[in-house]
C-alpha positions, 0 to 999 in steps of 0.5 A: 500581592496585589491591590484590588480597586473599588469597582468605582474608582476613579470614576469620580462622583455620579454626573449630575451630583454636587460637590460635598463643599457646593453642597454645604455653602449654598445651604450655608447661603440660604440659612444666611439670607433667611436670618438676614429677612427676620421675620419674613426669611428667605422670601422679605431677604429677597424682596430687600435685594429686589427693592434696593439691588434690581440689576443683580436681582434680575440677574438672579431671577434670569438664572432660576426661570425656565429657558423656555415658558410653557402655555397651559396647553403645552404649546407656546406662552400666549399673552393677552392684552385687554384694552380699555378707551373711555369714550367721551359720550358727548362727543 
């Protein structure tokens, strides 16, 4: 007697897919933070964390920002500095 295997048996999850436990945990964390933020929800909670615990918040921010910022034209991000100089007309 031969046992037929499913064609995908032993291959594991598809590349890039999340473990169902990981997905459930991420959802639970977001729900808890949303409730902790009260009327302001998740944004209010994250704002509080940014003000009260800036170190860990900046680590979190670093993980969610893109690794390379791109300008509007698709090239590197550029910035301009506008400097105001107050001149004393009496001098």
